[in-house]
VEXNU-967100 format. One record per atom (N, C-alpha, C, CB): residue number from 1; residue in one letter; x, y, z. Coordinates in Angstrom, 2 decimals, padded with zeros to 5 digits. Glycine has a CB too. Example, Ala and Ser with C-alpha at 12.3 -4.5 7.8 and 13.67 -1.06 7.14 Angstrom:
SITE   num   residu         X         Y         Z
SITE     1        A    013.19   -005.69    007.80
SITE     1        A    012.30   -004.50    007.80
SITE     1        A    013.20   -003.30    007.80
SITE     1        A    011.31   -004.47    009.05
SITE     2        S    012.85   -002.25    007.08
SITE     2        S    013.67   -001.06    007.14
SITE     2        S    012.90    000.03    007.87
SITE     2        S    014.08   -000.60    005.72
//
This chain:
SITE   num   residu         X         Y         Z
SITE     1        M    062.31    277.16    252.79
SITE     1        M    062.69    275.77    252.67
SITE     1        M    064.13    275.63    253.18
SITE     1        M    062.55    275.26    251.19
SITE     2        N    064.41    274.60    253.96
SITE     2        N    065.76    274.41    254.48
SITE     2        N    066.57    273.49    253.56
SITE     2        N    065.69    273.82    255.90
SITE     3        L    067.88    273.44    253.82
SITE     3        L    068.77    272.65    252.97
SITE     3        L    068.39    271.17    252.94
SITE     3        L    070.21    272.80    253.44
SITE     4        E    068.02    270.62    254.08
SITE     4        E    067.66    269.20    254.13
SITE     4        E    066.50    268.90    253.18
SITE     4        E    067.30    268.78    255.57
SITE     5        T    065.49    269.74    253.19
SITE     5        T    064.33    269.55    252.31
SITE     5        T    064.73    269.70    250.85
SITE     5        T    063.21    270.56    252.66
SITE     6        I    065.55    270.69    250.56
SITE     6        I    066.00    270.91    249.18
SITE     6        I    066.76    269.69    248.68
SITE     6        I    066.89    272.17    249.08
SITE     7        F    067.72    269.20    249.48
SITE     7        F    068.50    268.04    249.07
SITE     7        F    067.64    266.79    248.93
SITE     7        F    069.63    267.79    250.06
SITE     8        K    066.66    266.62    249.78
SITE     8        K    065.75    265.47    249.65
SITE     8        K    065.00    265.52    248.32
SITE     8        K    064.74    265.44    250.82
SITE     9        K    064.51    266.71    247.97
SITE     9        K    063.77    266.85    246.70
SITE     9        K    064.70    266.64    245.51
SITE     9        K    063.12    268.24    246.61
SITE    10        L    065.90    267.19    245.56
SITE    10        L    066.87    266.97    244.48
SITE    10        L    067.22    265.49    244.36
SITE    10        L    068.14    267.79    244.72
SITE    11        W    067.38    264.81    245.51
SITE    11        W    067.72    263.40    245.50
SITE    11        W    066.60    262.56    244.88
SITE    11        W    068.01    262.91    246.91
SITE    12        I    065.37    262.86    245.20
SITE    12        I    064.24    262.13    244.63
SITE    12        I    064.25    262.25    243.11
SITE    12        I    062.89    262.66    245.21
SITE    13        D    064.41    263.47    242.62
SITE    13        D    064.47    263.68    241.17
SITE    13        D    065.64    262.93    240.55
SITE    13        D    064.58    265.18    240.85
SITE    14        Y    066.81    263.06    241.15
SITE    14        Y    068.02    262.42    240.61
SITE    14        Y    067.91    260.91    240.62
SITE    14        Y    069.25    262.86    241.39
SITE    15        S    067.47    260.34    241.74
SITE    15        S    067.41    258.88    241.83
SITE    15        S    066.30    258.29    240.95
SITE    15        S    067.20    258.45    243.27
SITE    16        N    065.27    259.08    240.67
SITE    16        N    064.26    258.61    239.72
SITE    16        N    064.84    258.53    238.31
SITE    16        N    063.04    259.54    239.73
SITE    17        L    065.72    259.45    237.98
SITE    17        L    066.37    259.44    236.66
SITE    17        L    067.53    258.46    236.60
SITE    17        L    066.86    260.84    236.32
SITE    18        N    068.13    258.16    237.75
SITE    18        N    069.31    257.29    237.83
SITE    18        N    069.11    256.26    238.94
SITE    18        N    070.60    258.13    238.10
SITE    19        P    068.36    255.19    238.66
SITE    19        P    068.02    254.21    239.70
SITE    19        P    069.24    253.58    240.39
SITE    19        P    067.19    253.12    239.10
SITE    20        N    070.37    253.48    239.71
SITE    20        N    071.56    252.91    240.35
SITE    20        N    072.06    253.78    241.49
SITE    20        N    072.66    252.72    239.33
SITE    21        A    071.79    255.06    241.45
SITE    21        A    072.25    255.97    242.50
SITE    21        A    071.68    255.55    243.86
SITE    21        A    071.84    257.42    242.18
SITE    22        E    070.43    255.18    243.90
SITE    22        E    069.81    254.76    245.17
SITE    22        E    070.46    253.48    245.69
SITE    22        E    068.29    254.54    244.98
SITE    23        R    070.75    252.54    244.80
SITE    23        R    071.40    251.29    245.22
SITE    23        R    072.80    251.57    245.78
SITE    23        R    071.50    250.31    244.02
SITE    24        I    073.54    252.47    245.13
SITE    24        I    074.89    252.82    245.60
SITE    24        I    074.80    253.52    246.95
SITE    24        I    075.61    253.72    244.57
SITE    25        H    073.84    254.41    247.07
SITE    25        H    073.62    255.15    248.33
SITE    25        H    073.38    254.16    249.48
SITE    25        H    072.43    256.14    248.19
SITE    26        K    072.52    253.18    249.24
SITE    26        K    072.22    252.18    250.27
SITE    26        K    073.43    251.32    250.60
SITE    26        K    071.05    251.30    249.82
SITE    27        L    074.22    250.96    249.58
SITE    27        L    075.43    250.19    249.83
SITE    27        L    076.39    250.96    250.75
SITE    27        L    076.13    249.85    248.51
SITE    28        L    076.56    252.24    250.48
SITE    28        L    077.44    253.07    251.31
SITE    28        L    076.91    253.16    252.74
SITE    28        L    077.58    254.47    250.71
SITE    29        E    075.61    253.39    252.88
SITE    29        E    075.02    253.48    254.22
SITE    29        E    075.18    252.17    254.97
SITE    29        E    073.54    253.87    254.14
SITE    30        N    074.99    251.04    254.27
SITE    30        N    075.13    249.73    254.91
SITE    30        N    076.56    249.47    255.39
SITE    30        N    074.70    248.63    253.95
SITE    31        E    077.52    250.16    254.78
SITE    31        E    078.92    250.05    255.19
SITE    31        E    079.26    251.06    256.29
SITE    31        E    079.84    250.26    253.99
SITE    32        G    078.25    251.81    256.76
SITE    32        G    078.46    252.77    257.84
SITE    32        G    078.83    254.17    257.38
SITE    32        G    079.50    252.26    258.73
SITE    33        E    078.82    254.41    256.09
SITE    33        E    079.16    255.73    255.57
SITE    33        E    077.99    256.70    255.77
SITE    33        E    079.54    255.64    254.08
SITE    34        K    078.31    257.94    256.03
SITE    34        K    077.30    258.99    256.16
SITE    34        K    077.47    259.93    254.97
SITE    34        K    077.44    259.77    257.54
SITE    35        I    076.39    260.14    254.24
SITE    35        I    076.43    261.01    253.07
SITE    35        I    076.25    262.46    253.52
SITE    35        I    075.33    260.61    252.04
SITE    36        I    077.21    263.30    253.17
SITE    36        I    077.16    264.72    253.52
SITE    36        I    077.30    265.54    252.25
SITE    36        I    078.29    265.09    254.55
SITE    37        N    076.40    266.47    252.04
SITE    37        N    076.45    267.32    250.85
SITE    37        N    077.33    268.53    251.13
SITE    37        N    075.03    267.77    250.44
SITE    38        D    078.65    268.29    251.21
SITE    38        D    079.58    269.38    251.49
SITE    38        D    080.01    270.11    250.23
SITE    38        D    080.79    268.85    252.21
SITE    39        H    079.71    269.53    249.07
SITE    39        H    079.94    270.23    247.80
SITE    39        H    078.89    269.78    246.80
SITE    39        H    081.38    269.97    247.26
SITE    40        I    078.54    270.68    245.91
SITE    40        I    077.50    270.42    244.92
SITE    40        I    077.93    271.03    243.59
SITE    40        I    076.13    270.99    245.38
SITE    41        A    077.35    270.55    242.51
SITE    41        A    077.65    271.09    241.18
SITE    41        A    076.35    271.22    240.39
SITE    41        A    078.67    270.18    240.42
SITE    42        F    076.29    272.24    239.58
SITE    42        F    075.11    272.48    238.75
SITE    42        F    075.51    272.74    237.31
SITE    42        F    074.29    273.66    239.29
SITE    43        R    074.77    272.19    236.41
SITE    43        R    074.93    272.47    234.99
SITE    43        R    073.55    272.86    234.49
SITE    43        R    075.52    271.24    234.20
SITE    44        T    073.44    274.02    233.87
SITE    44        T    072.14    274.52    233.46
SITE    44        T    072.26    275.38    232.22
SITE    44        T    071.49    275.31    234.59
SITE    45        F    071.14    275.84    231.75
SITE    45        F    071.09    276.74    230.60
SITE    45        F    071.21    278.18    231.07
SITE    45        F    069.80    276.54    229.79
SITE    46        D    071.72    279.05    230.23
SITE    46        D    071.84    280.46    230.58
SITE    46        D    070.56    281.19    230.19
SITE    46        D    073.08    281.10    229.88
SITE    47        T    069.48    280.83    230.87
SITE    47        T    068.17    281.41    230.62
SITE    47        T    067.66    282.00    231.92
SITE    47        T    067.17    280.34    230.05
SITE    48        E    067.20    283.24    231.87
SITE    48        E    066.73    283.91    233.08
SITE    48        E    065.71    283.04    233.82
SITE    48        E    066.12    285.27    232.74
SITE    49        G    065.85    282.96    235.12
SITE    49        G    064.93    282.18    235.94
SITE    49        G    065.43    280.78    236.23
SITE    49        G    063.60    282.10    235.28
SITE    50        I    066.25    280.22    235.32
SITE    50        I    066.82    278.89    235.55
SITE    50        I    068.33    278.89    235.35
SITE    50        I    066.18    277.87    234.61
SITE    51        N    068.92    280.07    235.22
SITE    51        N    070.37    280.11    235.04
SITE    51        N    071.09    279.82    236.36
SITE    51        N    070.81    281.49    234.48
SITE    52        I    072.40    279.78    236.30
SITE    52        I    073.17    279.39    237.48
SITE    52        I    072.95    280.33    238.65
SITE    52        I    074.65    279.33    237.14
SITE    53        D    072.80    281.62    238.38
SITE    53        D    072.57    282.58    239.46
SITE    53        D    071.25    282.30    240.18
SITE    53        D    072.58    284.00    238.92
SITE    54        A    070.21    282.00    239.42
SITE    54        A    068.90    281.73    240.02
SITE    54        A    068.91    280.44    240.83
SITE    54        A    067.82    281.65    238.92
SITE    55        I    069.55    279.41    240.29
SITE    55        I    069.55    278.10    240.95
SITE    55        I    070.39    278.11    242.22
SITE    55        I    070.06    277.04    240.00
SITE    56        T    071.52    278.79    242.20
SITE    56        T    072.43    278.71    243.34
SITE    56        T    072.18    279.75    244.42
SITE    56        T    073.83    278.85    242.86
SITE    57        R    071.32    280.70    244.17
SITE    57        R    071.06    281.78    245.14
SITE    57        R    070.75    281.23    246.53
SITE    57        R    069.89    282.65    244.65
SITE    58        V    069.88    280.25    246.61
SITE    58        V    069.48    279.70    247.91
SITE    58        V    070.65    279.01    248.61
SITE    58        V    068.32    278.72    247.74
SITE    59        F    071.51    278.35    247.85
SITE    59        F    072.65    277.65    248.46
SITE    59        F    073.68    278.64    248.99
SITE    59        F    073.30    276.71    247.45
SITE    60        I    073.89    279.72    248.27
SITE    60        I    074.83    280.75    248.71
SITE    60        I    074.32    281.39    250.01
SITE    60        I    075.02    281.84    247.61
SITE    61        K    073.02    281.63    250.10
SITE    61        K    072.45    282.20    251.33
SITE    61        K    072.64    281.27    252.52
SITE    61        K    070.95    282.49    251.13
SITE    62        M    072.78    279.97    252.26
SITE    62        M    072.89    278.99    253.34
SITE    62        M    074.33    278.53    253.58
SITE    62        M    072.02    277.79    253.03
SITE    63        G    075.29    279.29    253.06
SITE    63        G    076.68    279.02    253.42
SITE    63        G    077.57    278.41    252.36
SITE    63        G    076.69    278.15    254.55
SITE    64        Y    077.06    278.11    251.19
SITE    64        Y    077.90    277.58    250.13
SITE    64        Y    078.59    278.74    249.42
SITE    64        Y    077.07    276.73    249.12
SITE    65        I    079.80    278.48    248.92
SITE    65        I    080.51    279.51    248.17
SITE    65        I    080.96    278.93    246.83
SITE    65        I    081.74    280.04    248.98
SITE    66        G    081.07    279.80    245.83
SITE    66        G    081.51    279.36    244.50
SITE    66        G    082.96    278.92    244.54
SITE    66        G    081.32    280.47    243.47
SITE    67        E    083.26    277.84    243.81
SITE    67        E    084.61    277.30    243.77
SITE    67        E    085.19    277.28    242.37
SITE    67        E    084.63    275.92    244.33
SITE    68        G    084.37    277.36    241.34
SITE    68        G    084.92    277.32    240.00
SITE    68        G    083.91    276.86    238.98
SITE    68        G    086.12    276.43    239.95
SITE    69        E    084.37    276.84    237.76
SITE    69        E    083.52    276.44    236.64
SITE    69        E    084.25    275.43    235.77
SITE    69        E    083.10    277.67    235.81
SITE    70        Y    083.50    274.51    235.22
SITE    70        Y    083.99    273.59    234.22
SITE    70        Y    083.28    273.92    232.92
SITE    70        Y    083.77    272.10    234.64
SITE    71        F    084.01    273.99    231.85
SITE    71        F    083.41    274.31    230.55
SITE    71        F    083.38    273.06    229.70
SITE    71        F    084.18    275.44    229.84
SITE    72        F    082.24    272.81    229.09
SITE    72        F    082.06    271.65    228.24
SITE    72        F    082.01    272.11    226.78
SITE    72        F    080.76    270.87    228.62
SITE    73        E    082.79    271.46    225.96
SITE    73        E    082.71    271.74    224.54
SITE    73        E    081.38    271.21    224.02
SITE    73        E    083.91    271.09    223.77
SITE    74        K    081.03    271.59    222.83
SITE    74        K    079.75    271.17    222.25
SITE    74        K    079.63    269.65    222.25
SITE    74        K    079.59    271.73    220.80
SITE    75        R    078.60    269.16    222.92
SITE    75        R    078.31    267.73    223.01
SITE    75        R    076.80    267.57    223.02
SITE    75        R    078.96    267.07    224.28
SITE    76        G    076.25    266.95    222.09
SITE    76        G    074.81    266.67    222.10
SITE    76        G    073.98    267.93    222.13
SITE    76        G    074.46    265.82    223.28
SITE    77        S    073.67    268.41    223.33
SITE    77        S    072.77    269.55    223.47
SITE    77        S    073.51    270.88    223.40
SITE    77        S    072.01    269.46    224.77
SITE    78        G    074.80    270.86    223.19
SITE    78        G    075.54    272.11    223.04
SITE    78        G    076.48    272.37    224.20
SITE    78        G    074.60    273.25    222.89
SITE    79        P    077.26    273.45    224.10
SITE    79        P    078.23    273.77    225.15
SITE    79        P    077.54    274.23    226.42
SITE    79        P    079.20    274.83    224.66
SITE    80        G    078.26    274.17    227.50
SITE    80        G    077.70    274.63    228.76
SITE    80        G    078.76    274.71    229.83
SITE    80        G    076.57    273.72    229.22
SITE    81        T    078.37    275.17    231.00
SITE    81        T    079.28    275.22    232.13
SITE    81        T    078.64    274.53    233.32
SITE    81        T    079.65    276.68    232.48
SITE    82        M    079.48    274.07    234.22
SITE    82        M    079.01    273.49    235.46
SITE    82        M    079.72    274.27    236.57
SITE    82        M    079.29    271.93    235.54
SITE    83        N    078.98    274.84    237.46
SITE    83        N    079.55    275.63    238.54
SITE    83        N    079.59    274.78    239.81
SITE    83        N    078.74    276.92    238.78
SITE    84        M    080.72    274.84    240.50
SITE    84        M    080.92    274.06    241.70
SITE    84        M    080.81    274.95    242.93
SITE    84        M    082.29    273.35    241.66
SITE    85        Y    080.21    274.42    243.98
SITE    85        Y    080.05    275.15    245.23
SITE    85        Y    080.42    274.24    246.38
SITE    85        Y    078.60    275.68    245.39
SITE    86        R    080.93    274.81    247.46
SITE    86        R    081.24    274.02    248.65
SITE    86        R    080.78    274.77    249.88
SITE    86        R    082.77    273.71    248.73
SITE    87        M    080.60    274.04    250.97
SITE    87        M    080.20    274.65    252.23
SITE    87        M    081.31    275.55    252.71
SITE    87        M    079.87    273.58    253.28
SITE    88        N    080.95    276.71    253.20
SITE    88        N    081.90    277.68    253.72
SITE    88        N    082.34    277.26    255.11
SITE    88        N    081.29    279.09    253.75
//
């Protein structure tokens, strides 16, 4: 699977959960803006198969590199980290 297909699938999932995202995306495009996924962030559980290493493996193979982590104190579902990646 290539990056374009992966991002399309992620976008479908995200915009289904956040309908305003699609409206904002269209507003930006109508203003002539081009959306480029030059950096991405993931927040996940530390469970084998869905942990950060498993999720980001494909992006690292395609040129993204780790940039850092954000740590969240306990909120609702508990503490977690979000790892940031950018295009190399």
